[in-house]
C-alpha positions in Angstrom: 23.3 -15.8 -4.8 26.6 -13.8 -5.4 24.7 -11.0 -6.6 22.3 -11.1 -3.4 25.5 -11.5 -1.3 27.0 -8.3 -2.9 23.7 -6.2 -2.7 23.7 -7.1 1.1 27.4 -6.1 1.5 26.7 -2.7 -0.1 23.6 -2.1 1.7 25.3 -2.9 5.1 28.4 -0.8 3.9 26.2 2.1 3.5 24.4 1.6 6.8 27.4 1.8 8.8 28.6 4.9 7.2 27.4 7.2 10.1 29.5 10.0 11.3 30.8 9.7 14.2 30.4 5.9 14.1 28.7 5.7 17.4 26.5 2.9 16.9 25.1 2.7 20.2 23.9 6.3 19.9 22.6 5.3 16.3 19.8 3.3 18.3 19.4 4.9 21.7 19.6 8.5 20.6 21.0 11.4 22.7 21.0 11.4 26.5 18.4 13.8 26.5 16.1 11.3 24.9 16.7 8.6 27.7 14.7 10.4 30.7 11.4 11.3 31.3 12.0 14.8 32.4 13.3 15.8 28.9 11.4 13.3 27.0 8.2 12.1 28.9 7.3 8.8 26.4 10.8 7.7 26.0 10.9 4.0 25.9 14.1 4.1 27.8 12.0 5.0 31.1 12.1 1.1 31.6 15.6 1.5 32.5 15.0 3.9 35.4 15.3 2.5 39.0 11.6 2.7 39.7 10.7 0.7 36.7 12.8 -2.4 37.5 10.2 -4.9 37.5 9.6 -4.1 33.8 13.0 -3.3 32.8 14.9 -6.4 33.9 12.6 -8.7 32.0 12.7 -6.6 28.9 16.5 -6.6 29.1 16.6 -10.5 29.5 14.4 -10.7 26.4 16.9 -8.5 24.3 19.7 -10.4 25.2 18.4 -14.0 25.2 17.5 -15.6 21.6 14.1 -17.0 21.2 11.9 -18.7 18.6 8.8 -17.4 17.2 6.4 -20.2 18.1 4.6 -21.3 21.2 4.6 -25.1 21.4 1.1 -26.4 22.5 0.9 -27.8 26.0 4.5 -26.8 26.6 4.8 -24.5 29.8 7.6 -24.3 32.3 9.3 -21.4 34.3 10.5 -18.8 31.9 9.4 -20.6 29.0 8.5 -17.2 27.5 12.3 -16.4 27.2 12.8 -19.3 24.8 9.5 -19.2 22.7 7.8 -15.9 22.0 5.0 -15.9 19.3 3.3 -12.8 17.9 0.1 -11.7 19.1 -3.0 -9.4 18.3 -4.7 -7.3 20.9 -6.6 -4.1 20.9 -5.4 -1.0 22.7 -7.1 0.5 25.0 -8.4 -2.9 26.1 -11.6 -1.8 27.5 -14.7 -1.9 25.7 -15.8 1.4 27.0 -13.3 3.5 25.2 -15.2 5.2 22.4 -14.1 5.4 18.8 -14.4 9.1 17.3 -14.1 7.4 14.0 -15.7 4.0 13.8 -15.5 4.1 9.9 -11.4 3.9 10.4 -9.5 1.0 11.4 -5.9 1.7 12.8 -3.2 -0.9 13.2 0.4 -0.6 14.6 3.2 -3.0 14.0 6.5 -2.6 16.1 9.7 -2.8 15.7 13.1 -4.6 17.0 13.7 -5.5 20.6 10.1 -4.9 21.7 8.3 -6.8 24.5 5.0 -6.4 25.6 6.0 -3.6 28.0 7.7 -1.5 25.3 4.7 -1.9 22.8 2.3 -0.9 25.4 4.4 2.3 25.7 4.4 2.8 21.9 0.3 2.0 21.8 -0.1 4.2 24.7 1.7 7.2 23.1 0.1 6.5 19.8 -3.3 6.9 21.3 -2.8 9.9 23.2 -1.6 11.5 19.9 -4.2 10.6 17.5 -6.9 9.5 20.0 -8.2 6.4 18.1 -8.3 2.8 19.5 -5.6 0.5 17.7 -5.2 -3.0 16.9 -1.6 -4.0 18.1 -0.1 -6.5 15.9 3.0 -7.4 18.4 6.0 -8.5 16.6 7.6 -10.0 19.6 11.3 -9.6 19.8 13.6 -12.6 19.4 16.6 -10.9 20.9 18.6 -7.8 19.7 21.0 -9.9 17.4 18.4 -11.8 15.8 16.3 -9.1 15.1 19.0 -6.7 13.8 20.3 -9.5 11.4 16.6 -10.1 10.2 16.1 -6.6 9.3 19.5 -6.7 7.4 19.5 -10.2 5.9 17.0 -12.4 7.3 13.8 -11.0 5.9 12.7 -14.3 4.6 13.4 -16.3 7.7 10.7 -18.2 9.5 10.7 -15.5 12.2 9.4 -13.0 9.8 7.1 -15.7 7.9 5.5 -16.5 11.2 4.9 -12.8 12.4 3.7 -12.0 9.0 1.3 -15.1 9.1 -0.2 -13.4 12.5 -0.2 -9.8 11.1 -2.1 -10.3 7.7 -5.5 -11.9 8.4 -6.7 -8.7 10.8 -5.4 -6.1 8.2 -7.1 -8.2 5.4 -10.4 -8.6 7.3 -10.6 -4.8 8.0 -9.9 -4.1 4.5 -12.6 -6.2 3.1 -15.0 -4.9 6.1 -17.7 -2.9 4.1 -18.1 -0.7 7.1 -14.4 0.3 7.0 -13.6 3.5 4.6 -10.0 4.1 5.9 -7.3 1.7 6.9 -4.2 3.0 8.8 -1.2 0.9 9.0 1.5 2.5 11.3 4.8 0.4 11.5 8.1 1.0 13.0 11.6 -0.6 12.2 11.0 -4.3 11.8 7.6 -3.8 11.3 7.9 -2.1 8.2 9.1 -5.4 6.7 5.9 -7.0 8.1 4.1 -4.1 6.3 6.2 -4.8 2.9 5.1 -8.4 3.4 1.4 -7.4 3.8 1.6 -5.3 0.9 3.0 -7.9 -1.4 0.2 -10.3 -0.1 -2.5 -8.1 -1.1 -1.0 -7.8 -4.7 -1.2 -11.5 -4.7 -5.1 -11.2 -4.4 -5.7 -8.2 -6.9 -6.7 -9.9 -10.4 -5.4 -7.4 -12.9 -1.8 -8.2 -11.5 -2.0 -11.5 -10.1 -0.3 -13.5 -13.2 2.5 -11.1 -13.2 2.9 -11.2 -9.4 2.9 -15.0 -9.5 5.6 -15.1 -12.3 7.8 -12.3 -11.1 11.4 -13.3 -9.9 11.7 -13.4 -6.1 14.3 -10.5 -5.6 13.4 -9.4 -2.0 13.0 -11.2 1.2 9.5 -9.4 1.5 8.4 -11.0 -1.6 9.9 -14.6 -0.7 7.8 -14.5 2.6 4.7 -13.5 0.8 5.0 -16.2 -1.8 5.5 -18.7 1.1 2.2 -17.5 2.7 0.4 -17.3 -0.6 1.1 -21.1 -1.1 0.1 -21.9 2.5 -3.2 -20.2 2.1 -3.7 -21.5 -1.4 -4.1 -18.0 -3.2 -4.0 -19.5 -6.4 -7.4 -21.1 -5.5 -9.0 -17.8 -5.0 -7.7 -16.4 -8.1 -8.9 -19.3 -10.2 -12.2 -19.0 -8.5 -12.4 -15.3 -9.5 -11.5 -16.1 -13.0 -13.8 -19.2 -13.5 -16.7 -18.2 -11.2 -16.5 -21.5 -9.1 -14.2 -22.9 -6.5 -11.8 -25.3 -8.4 -11.4 -27.5 -5.2 -14.9 -27.1 -3.3 -14.3 -30.4 -1.4 -10.9 -29.1 0.3 -11.1 -27.3 3.5 -9.8 -23.7 3.3 -6.6 -23.0 5.0 -6.8 -19.3 5.6 -8.1 -18.2 9.2 -10.4 -15.1 8.2 -11.1 -13.3 11.3 -14.6 -13.0 11.9 -15.5 -16.0 9.5 -13.5 -19.0 10.5 -11.5 -20.8 7.9 -12.8 -19.5 4.7 -10.7 -18.8 1.5 -9.8 -15.1 1.1 -11.6 -12.9 -1.5 -9.9 -10.7 -4.1 -8.7 -7.5 -3.2 -10.6 -4.7 -5.3 -9.6 -1.2 -6.4 -12.0 0.1 -3.7 -10.3 -1.9 -1.2 -6.8 -0.6 -2.4 -8.1 3.2 -1.9 -8.7 2.5 1.5 -5.0 1.6 2.8 -2.6 4.3 4.1 1.0 3.1 5.2 3.0 5.3 7.4 6.4 3.6 8.0 8.9 5.0 10.8 12.5 3.7 10.4 11.4 2.0 7.3 13.9 -1.1 6.7 12.0 -2.7 4.2 13.9 -3.7 0.7 10.7 -3.6 -1.5 7.4 -1.5 -1.1 6.2 -0.7 -4.5 2.7 0.8 -5.3 0.5 -0.3 -8.0 -2.0 1.6 -10.0 -5.7 1.3 -10.1 -8.2 3.0 -12.0 -8.5 4.4 -15.5 -6.1 6.5 -17.6 -2.7 6.7 -16.1 -4.1 5.2 -12.8 -3.8 6.1 -9.3 -0.7 4.6 -7.3 -1.9 3.0 -4.1 -1.8 2.4 -1.4 -0.5 5.8 0.2 2.9 5.4 1.4 5.0 7.7 3.6 8.6 6.6 5.0 10.5 8.4 7.8 14.2 8.2 8.6 16.5 9.8 11.2 19.9 10.2 9.2 21.9 8.6 11.7 19.7 5.8 12.5 21.3 2.7 11.1 18.1 0.7 10.6 16.6 3.4 8.5 19.7 3.2 6.5 19.0 -0.4 5.6 15.6 1.0 4.0 14.4 4.4 3.3 17.7 5.9 3.5 19.3 3.5 1.7 20.7 4.0 -2.1 18.0 4.5 -4.7 19.8 2.8 -7.4 22.7 0.7 -8.0 24.3 -2.2 -5.8 22.7 -2.4 -2.1 19.5 -0.2 -3.3 16.0 -0.7 -2.3 12.6 0.0 -4.2 10.4 2.0 -1.5 7.6 4.2 -3.4 5.7 7.1 -1.7 7.0 10.0 -0.2 10.3 9.6 1.8 11.6 11.8 4.4 14.6 12.3 6.6 15.7 14.6 9.6 19.2 15.3 10.8 19.0 13.2 13.8 20.2 10.3 16.0 18.2 7.5 17.3 16.0 4.6 16.5 13.2 4.6 19.2 9.6 5.1 18.0 8.5 7.5 20.9 11.7 8.9 21.7 13.2 9.6 18.5 10.4 9.8 16.0 7.0 10.7 17.4 8.1 12.9 20.2 10.1 15.4 18.4 7.8 15.4 15.4 4.8 16.4 17.6 6.7 18.6 19.5 7.7 20.7 16.5 4.1 20.6 15.4 2.5 21.9 18.7 5.1 24.4 18.9 3.4 26.2 15.6 6.5 26.4 13.7 9.3 28.8 13.8 7.1 31.8 13.4 4.7 30.8 15.8 0.8 31.2 15.3 -1.6 29.0 13.8 -1.0 30.5 10.1 2.4 28.5 10.3 0.6 25.1 10.3 1.3 22.7 7.6 -1.2 20.9 5.5 -2.5 17.1 6.5 -3.8 15.3 3.5 -6.5 12.5 3.8 -5.1 10.5 0.8 -7.8 8.3 0.2 -10.1 11.0 -1.1 -7.4 13.4 -2.3 -8.1 16.0 0.1 -6.3 17.7 3.1 -7.0 19.7 6.2 -5.3 22.3 7.8 -5.3 21.1 11.3 -4.6 24.4 13.1 -7.8 26.2 11.9 -10.9 25.9 13.6 -14.2 24.8 11.9 -15.3 28.0 10.3 -12.0 29.4 9.0 -10.8 31.3 12.0 -7.2 31.3 12.4 -7.3 32.8 15.8 -8.5 29.6 17.5 -6.7 26.5 17.2 -8.2 23.0 16.7 -7.2 20.4 18.8 -3.7 20.0 17.4 -3.5 16.2 17.6 -6.6 15.1 15.7 -5.5 14.4 12.1 -9.1 15.1 10.6 -10.0 18.3 12.0 -9.8 21.6 10.2 -11.4 24.3 8.1 -9.6 24.2 4.9 -9.9 21.6 2.1 -7.2 21.4 -0.3 -6.5 19.3 -3.5 -2.7 18.4 -3.7 -0.4 16.5 -5.7 1.0 15.1 -3.6 0.5 16.8 0.0 2.7 14.9 2.4 1.2 14.0 5.8 5.0 14.7 7.1 4.5 18.4 7.1 1.7 17.9 9.5 3.7 16.1 12.1 6.6 18.1 12.3 9.0 17.0 9.4 9.8 20.3 7.9 12.2 18.7 5.4 11.2 18.3 1.7 11.2 14.3 0.5 14.3 13.1 -0.6 15.7 14.2 -4.0 14.0 12.5 -6.7 11.0 11.7 -5.0 8.9 15.4 -5.3 7.2 16.9 -8.0 5.9 20.3 -8.6 2.1 20.5 -7.5 -1.0 22.5 -7.8 -2.3 23.6 -4.4 -6.1 24.8 -4.2 -7.7 26.2 -1.2 -11.3 26.6 -0.8 -13.7 27.1 2.2 -14.8 24.1 4.1 -17.3 21.9 2.6 -16.5 22.6 -0.9 -14.4 20.2 -2.7 -12.1 21.5 -5.3 -11.3 19.5 -8.5 -9.0 16.6 -8.1 -7.7 14.9 -11.1 -8.8 11.4 -11.4 -11.7 11.9 -8.6 -14.1 13.6 -10.8 -14.7 16.5 -8.7 -15.8 20.0 -9.9 -13.5 22.7 -9.4 -15.0 25.6 -7.1 -15.2 29.0 -8.5 -13.6 30.5 -5.2 -10.6 28.1 -5.4 -7.2 29.9 -5.3 -4.4 28.0 -7.2 -0.9 28.0 -6.3 2.0 26.6 -8.4 4.9 25.8 -6.3 8.3 23.7 -6.8 8.6 23.3 -3.1 6.9 21.2 -0.5 3.6 22.7 0.4 3.8 24.2 3.6 3.4 27.6 5.2 6.6 28.1 7.2 10.2 28.8 6.6 12.7 25.8 6.9 13.9 25.5 10.7 17.5 26.6 10.9 18.1 23.7 13.1 16.9 21.2 10.5 18.7 22.0 7.3 17.4 21.0 4.0 18.4 17.8 2.5 
């Protein structure tokens, strides 16, 4: 208990070390991000006079604390201000919207202080950027103070547990769907805590590590939530059945609600399932988000994880920008990136500046200055600015994460460079790598993937991030 309190004190102390100590600016960012004239997708458009019908209810939900449940049969005026359960919905809602990549499943978990109006803005902008339908795992706000405290100290609270109980089944069902080849889980702020819980729950269904997972001490709030839900859904029953080949308690009804199957015991998570999963975490404030290894030899770290944080975002400083070792440290695997900027909002302070930088073509301009985008699930990447066929003078649609004319094998090749984060990963999280470029359709050799090296491949050895531009003067290197 004392050690946990000291860790929390050091973590919060590090979080508050922004200079100047302007904590309102740390959340709301610079004034230029408040107006639609200078930042069209900003969430703060709800504060404009013409949006008062949406803005006033949002303000009330931020200021008034609420409970995460919906009591059956209880309804009265303004009951939604006191009871705010999490919900799952599709965006866009219209069934006529075409999915250009039906073999992919895209999910989004929102952050703090997000009611339906704000999450709709986030979902709309994500859909505009990636042109993929999304499953929104809406983590309804319970008020600014409860949300912020939950990010710092209450990760094992019932509010987090109930939100995770809503978020996990749809993600799990998509992961186990044979038609799904790639699952992208986007999360922001408090949603990254739920992503960490989902990751830990998946570990509890992976037979090679189940025993060690079940016996490991609970050192983070996310793991505490995962243990509670694993007990609620009787993961032990699933794992015993996997070991013995028969259900140890066949007469008992299942407690897990599997979307598409009703009440049914969850199945184990295989190495093939793990390779589908990619997690992209903005303002990551989780305490623990640790990969596992699958496959032969040294194994392949899964899932693919990338975390982003603005230097002066106090929520990001609780997690991705916290100390990596010592008191108050966190354990977040994968590539971690930071940018010298203020603000916490997803649209205004993360997505919009990132994609503005990407669309500008880099400081030197032109398609040749683009950065690589990796497809982590099969070890390949594309140069999104090049049109099919390899011509560098005709850009492909810049917001599609899958188009391109050059395939690359990279160890690792972070997606961050393709969406405007021109900084290298934080020190201690980056290694030299080999970059191979081949014409479209020829897969270069990827260690552990069984590919054959192309005879026309060009190999480059570098200690810097794999990118094709000079560092932007306004974004100094970390």
